C-alpha positions as CSV (number, residue, x, y, z in Angstrom):
1,X,22.2,143.2,-96.9
2,X,20.5,141.4,-99.7
3,X,23.7,141.3,-101.8
4,X,25.5,139.4,-98.8
5,X,22.4,137.2,-98.3
6,X,22.7,136.4,-102.1
7,X,26.4,135.2,-101.5
8,X,25.5,133.2,-98.4
9,X,22.6,131.3,-100.3
10,X,25.4,130.7,-103.3
11,X,27.8,128.9,-100.9
12,X,30.9,130.6,-102.7
13,X,32.0,132.6,-99.9
14,X,35.6,133.4,-101.1
15,X,37.5,134.2,-104.4
16,X,34.4,133.9,-106.4
17,X,32.4,135.7,-109.2
18,X,31.3,138.2,-106.7
19,X,35.1,139.3,-106.2
20,X,35.9,139.3,-109.9
21,X,33.0,141.5,-110.5
22,X,34.0,144.0,-107.9
23,X,37.6,143.9,-109.3
24,X,36.2,144.8,-112.6
25,X,33.7,147.3,-111.6
26,X,36.4,149.3,-109.2
27,X,39.0,149.2,-112.0
28,X,36.4,150.8,-114.4
29,X,35.6,153.4,-111.8
30,X,39.1,154.4,-111.5
31,X,39.6,154.4,-115.4
32,X,42.1,151.6,-115.6
33,X,42.4,148.1,-117.1
34,X,42.9,146.0,-114.1
35,X,41.9,145.4,-110.2
36,X,42.9,143.0,-107.7
37,X,41.2,142.8,-104.6
38,X,42.9,142.1,-101.3
39,X,42.1,141.4,-97.8
40,X,42.9,145.0,-96.5
41,X,44.6,148.1,-97.4
42,X,47.8,147.2,-95.8
43,X,48.1,143.7,-97.9
44,X,47.1,145.8,-101.2
45,X,50.4,148.0,-100.4
46,X,52.5,144.9,-99.6
47,X,51.0,143.1,-102.7
48,X,51.8,146.1,-105.0
49,X,55.3,146.3,-103.9
50,X,55.8,142.6,-104.4
51,X,54.3,143.0,-107.9
52,X,56.7,145.5,-108.8
53,X,59.6,143.2,-107.8
54,X,60.7,145.5,-104.9
55,X,62.6,143.7,-102.2
56,X,65.9,143.4,-100.3
57,X,68.5,146.1,-101.1
58,X,65.7,148.5,-102.7
59,X,65.0,151.8,-101.6
60,X,61.4,153.2,-101.6
61,X,61.0,157.1,-101.1
62,X,57.7,157.8,-99.3
63,X,56.0,160.5,-96.9
64,X,56.8,160.6,-93.4
65,X,53.2,162.0,-92.8
66,X,50.8,159.1,-93.2
67,X,49.4,156.0,-91.4
68,X,52.3,153.7,-90.6
69,X,51.2,150.9,-92.9
70,X,52.6,152.9,-95.8
71,X,56.1,152.7,-94.6
72,X,55.5,149.2,-92.9
73,X,54.5,147.7,-96.4
74,X,58.0,148.9,-97.6
75,X,59.7,147.0,-94.7
76,X,57.5,144.0,-95.5
77,X,59.1,143.3,-98.6
78,X,62.6,143.8,-97.3
79,X,63.1,147.3,-98.7
80,X,64.2,150.5,-97.2
81,X,61.9,153.2,-96.7
82,X,63.3,156.9,-97.2
83,X,61.2,159.8,-96.0
84,X,61.1,163.1,-97.9
85,X,59.2,166.2,-96.6
86,X,55.8,167.3,-97.3
87,X,54.2,170.7,-98.7
88,X,53.0,172.5,-95.5
89,X,49.8,173.5,-97.2
90,X,48.6,170.1,-98.7
91,X,50.5,167.5,-96.6
92,X,51.5,165.6,-99.3
93,X,54.8,164.8,-101.0
94,X,56.9,167.9,-102.0
95,X,58.3,167.0,-105.3
96,X,61.1,169.3,-104.6
97,X,61.9,167.6,-101.5
98,X,61.7,164.3,-103.3
99,X,64.2,165.2,-105.9
100,X,66.6,166.6,-103.2
101,X,66.4,163.5,-101.1
102,X,67.2,161.2,-104.3
103,X,70.2,163.4,-104.8
104,X,71.5,162.9,-101.4
105,X,71.2,159.1,-102.1
106,X,73.3,159.7,-105.5
107,X,70.2,158.8,-107.4
108,X,69.9,155.3,-105.9
109,X,66.1,155.0,-105.5
110,X,63.9,152.2,-106.6
111,X,60.4,153.5,-106.2
112,X,58.5,156.6,-105.1
113,X,55.3,156.0,-102.8
114,X,53.0,158.9,-102.7
115,X,50.0,159.2,-100.5
116,X,46.9,161.3,-101.2
117,X,46.6,162.2,-97.7
118,X,43.2,163.2,-96.0
119,X,41.8,162.5,-99.6
120,X,43.6,165.2,-101.5
121,X,45.6,163.8,-104.5
122,X,49.4,164.2,-104.4
123,X,51.1,166.4,-107.1
124,X,51.3,163.6,-109.7
125,X,52.4,165.2,-112.6
126,X,55.6,166.6,-111.0
127,X,56.0,163.1,-108.8
128,X,55.7,161.5,-112.4
129,X,58.2,164.0,-113.8
130,X,60.9,162.9,-111.1
131,X,59.9,159.2,-111.4
132,X,60.5,159.3,-115.1
133,X,63.9,161.0,-114.6
134,X,65.2,158.3,-112.2
135,X,63.4,155.5,-114.2
136,X,61.3,154.4,-111.4
137,X,57.8,153.3,-110.8
138,X,55.3,155.8,-109.0
139,X,52.9,154.2,-106.5
140,X,49.7,155.7,-105.3
141,X,48.6,155.0,-101.7
142,X,45.0,156.1,-102.2
143,X,43.6,154.6,-98.9
144,X,41.8,157.7,-98.1
145,X,41.0,159.2,-101.6
146,X,38.3,157.3,-103.3
147,X,36.8,159.4,-105.6
148,X,39.5,162.2,-105.7
149,X,40.8,163.3,-109.0
150,X,43.7,165.1,-110.4
151,X,43.5,167.1,-113.8
152,X,40.0,165.1,-114.5
153,X,41.4,161.7,-113.8
154,X,40.8,159.7,-110.7
155,X,43.1,158.7,-108.2
156,X,43.9,155.0,-109.0
157,X,44.8,155.8,-112.5
158,X,47.7,158.1,-111.9
159,X,50.5,155.9,-111.2
160,X,52.2,152.6,-112.2
161,X,49.8,151.0,-109.8
162,X,47.6,152.0,-106.7
163,X,46.3,150.7,-103.7
164,X,43.1,151.4,-101.8
165,X,41.6,150.5,-98.2
166,X,38.0,149.9,-97.5
167,X,38.3,150.0,-93.9
168,X,35.0,151.0,-92.2
169,X,36.3,154.7,-91.9
170,X,37.1,155.1,-95.6
171,X,34.9,156.8,-98.0
172,X,33.6,153.4,-99.0
173,X,33.9,150.1,-97.1
174,X,33.8,146.4,-97.5
175,X,34.3,145.7,-93.6
176,X,37.8,145.1,-94.2
177,X,39.5,145.0,-97.7
178,X,41.6,146.5,-100.2
179,X,42.3,147.0,-103.9
180,X,45.2,147.3,-106.3
181,X,44.4,149.1,-109.6
182,X,46.8,149.3,-112.5
183,X,47.1,149.6,-116.3
184,X,50.0,147.0,-116.3
185,X,48.9,143.6,-117.0
186,X,52.3,142.2,-115.8
187,X,51.6,143.9,-112.6
188,X,48.1,142.7,-112.2
189,X,49.2,139.3,-113.0
190,X,51.8,139.0,-110.2
191,X,49.6,140.7,-107.9
192,X,46.8,138.1,-108.4
193,X,49.4,135.1,-107.9
194,X,51.0,136.7,-104.7
195,X,47.7,137.1,-102.9
196,X,46.9,133.6,-103.8
197,X,50.0,131.8,-102.3
198,X,52.0,132.5,-105.7
199,X,49.4,130.2,-107.6
200,X,49.3,130.6,-111.4
201,X,46.4,130.0,-113.8
202,X,47.4,126.2,-113.9
203,X,47.4,125.8,-110.1
204,X,51.3,125.7,-109.8
205,X,53.1,127.7,-107.1
206,X,55.5,129.8,-109.1
207,X,56.6,131.9,-106.0
208,X,56.0,132.2,-102.7
209,X,53.1,134.3,-101.7
210,X,50.6,135.0,-99.3
211,X,46.8,134.2,-98.5
212,X,45.5,138.1,-99.1
213,X,42.3,137.2,-100.8
214,X,39.3,139.2,-100.3
215,X,36.0,137.2,-99.3
216,X,32.9,137.3,-101.7
217,X,31.1,138.6,-98.6
218,X,33.1,141.7,-98.5
219,X,33.1,142.0,-102.3
220,X,29.2,142.1,-102.1
221,X,29.3,144.8,-99.7
222,X,31.9,146.8,-101.8
223,X,29.9,146.4,-105.1
224,X,26.8,148.2,-103.4
225,X,29.1,150.7,-101.8
226,X,30.7,151.4,-105.0
227,X,27.4,152.6,-106.5
228,X,26.9,155.0,-103.4
229,X,30.5,156.3,-103.8
230,X,29.9,159.4,-105.8
231,X,27.0,160.5,-103.6
232,X,29.2,159.8,-100.2
233,X,32.0,162.1,-101.9
234,X,29.5,164.6,-102.8
235,X,28.3,164.6,-99.5
236,X,31.5,165.1,-98.0
237,X,32.4,167.9,-100.2
238,X,29.3,169.7,-99.1
239,X,30.3,169.2,-95.5
240,X,33.7,170.7,-96.2
241,X,32.3,173.7,-98.0
242,X,30.2,174.7,-95.0
243,X,33.0,174.3,-92.7
244,X,35.4,176.3,-95.2
245,X,32.8,179.2,-95.3
246,X,32.8,179.4,-91.5
247,X,36.6,179.7,-91.4
248,X,36.9,182.6,-93.8
249,X,38.7,185.3,-91.9
250,X,39.6,182.7,-89.3
251,X,43.0,182.4,-87.9
252,X,42.4,178.5,-88.1
253,X,43.6,177.3,-91.4
254,X,41.1,175.3,-93.7
255,X,42.2,172.6,-96.1
256,X,43.5,173.7,-99.7
257,X,42.1,172.4,-102.8
258,X,44.5,173.7,-105.5
259,X,43.3,174.3,-109.1
260,X,42.9,171.0,-111.1
261,X,42.6,168.9,-107.7
262,X,39.3,167.4,-106.5
263,X,39.6,166.9,-102.7
264,X,37.5,163.6,-101.7
265,X,37.7,164.6,-98.0
266,X,38.3,161.6,-96.3
267,X,39.2,163.8,-93.5
268,X,38.7,167.6,-93.1
269,X,41.6,168.5,-91.3
270,X,42.3,172.1,-90.1
271,X,45.4,173.7,-88.7
272,X,45.8,176.0,-85.4
273,X,48.6,177.5,-83.6
274,X,47.5,176.1,-80.3
275,X,45.6,172.9,-81.4
276,X,45.0,171.5,-77.9
277,X,43.1,174.6,-77.2
278,X,40.8,174.4,-80.3
279,X,40.3,170.7,-79.5
280,X,39.3,171.5,-76.0
281,X,37.0,174.4,-77.4
282,X,35.4,172.0,-79.8
283,X,34.6,169.3,-77.2
284,X,32.9,171.9,-75.2
285,X,30.3,172.2,-78.1
286,X,30.0,168.6,-78.1
287,X,32.2,168.3,-81.5
288,X,34.5,165.3,-81.7
289,X,37.9,165.8,-83.2
290,X,41.1,163.6,-83.7
291,X,44.6,164.1,-84.9
292,X,45.9,162.5,-88.0
293,X,48.7,161.8,-87.1
294,X,50.2,162.8,-83.7
295,X,53.9,161.2,-84.5
296,X,55.6,161.4,-88.2
297,X,56.5,158.0,-89.2
298,X,60.2,158.4,-88.9
299,X,59.9,159.6,-85.3
300,X,58.3,156.2,-84.3
301,X,60.1,153.8,-82.4
302,X,59.9,151.3,-85.1
303,X,61.7,153.7,-87.4
304,X,64.4,155.1,-85.1
305,X,67.0,153.8,-87.5
306,X,66.1,156.0,-90.4
307,X,67.3,159.5,-91.4
308,X,65.3,162.3,-89.6
309,X,64.7,165.8,-90.7
310,X,61.1,166.4,-92.0
311,X,60.3,169.8,-90.5
312,X,57.1,170.3,-92.3
313,X,55.9,167.0,-91.5
314,X,56.9,167.4,-87.9
315,X,55.4,170.6,-87.3
316,X,52.0,169.3,-89.0
317,X,51.9,166.8,-86.4
318,X,51.8,169.6,-83.6
319,X,49.0,171.5,-85.5
320,X,46.7,169.6,-87.5
321,X,43.0,168.2,-86.3
322,X,40.4,166.7,-88.1
323,X,36.8,167.2,-87.7
324,X,33.7,165.2,-88.7
325,X,33.0,165.4,-92.4
326,X,31.3,162.0,-93.0
327,X,28.4,162.1,-95.2
328,X,25.9,160.9,-92.5
329,X,26.2,164.3,-90.9
330,X,22.6,166.2,-90.5
331,X,22.1,169.9,-91.2
332,X,22.0,170.2,-87.4
333,X,25.3,168.7,-87.0
334,X,27.0,170.9,-89.7
335,X,25.6,173.9,-88.1
336,X,27.0,172.9,-84.6
337,X,30.6,172.3,-86.1
338,X,30.3,175.7,-88.1
339,X,29.1,177.4,-85.0
340,X,31.8,176.0,-82.9
341,X,34.5,176.9,-85.4
342,X,33.2,180.6,-85.6
343,X,32.9,180.9,-81.9
344,X,36.5,180.1,-81.7
345,X,37.6,182.3,-84.3
346,X,35.9,185.4,-82.8
347,X,37.0,184.5,-79.1
């Protein structure tokens, strides 16, 4: 609140020094050279694709198990989304499925867009191998994965460019906002111009762009939230560990965290054969739950013209259920959730 008051008192409410400071600090947190703040996570994705010069006639391979914004951004730049199936244990893109899908396209792919779903990094080493083999950029949708790590490196530094969301439910927030991170100066420069109507440093409009800028009010919140992010992620991980202990020897499948991965637990997503029964049981114990996502993207009406056939993703939409893992949970809350899970397992 004090940081926001300082911005209000300054009279500089948009695209000022507070935004620039937030960009620098967030890029440093991720371990990259450049950050470009945007108005939300969807505009970050849209802008990153534009900055990579993707557009009409291009093909972007991505996951069908994500929030629809991932695919919408591809369509918004005029490109065509193509979906490969996910690993049934991690819910992230399966590199073998990615390569198989590319072969069906005769190698005609222009980018790979990986999502770090629920806060678990995608298998970026194997996806990078595929991207390099076909000489295409690898993009991270890290909207749910602030603070997650892969082989000791933070998400946001694992692809050619990465995109974050700061929506209120995310691991950190600016109210609404997004961020692009990259080590590529050319991508950062094009992104910064695109969010400001295509304007260059001399004030000339070199290309068509949007007003996707972040406000200094949002950036002021973000700078403070960033200082707290490590604590938030640690609290989520501790909550997750409590649940995982409660699910040992349970028919309910807990999230996985493979060796070398550090899950940031935007969601703690469990899996059960009778998901609806489990959800009703949790509700009786006063435990809220939600399904992310009840319909795969390729099964949404807006995408009925794309190829279907992602059985792992489709099955996951029938089985997954997310339970409270946010850092404001009390010990009493955690005990209530763990007890409800244990009671279901022993019924």
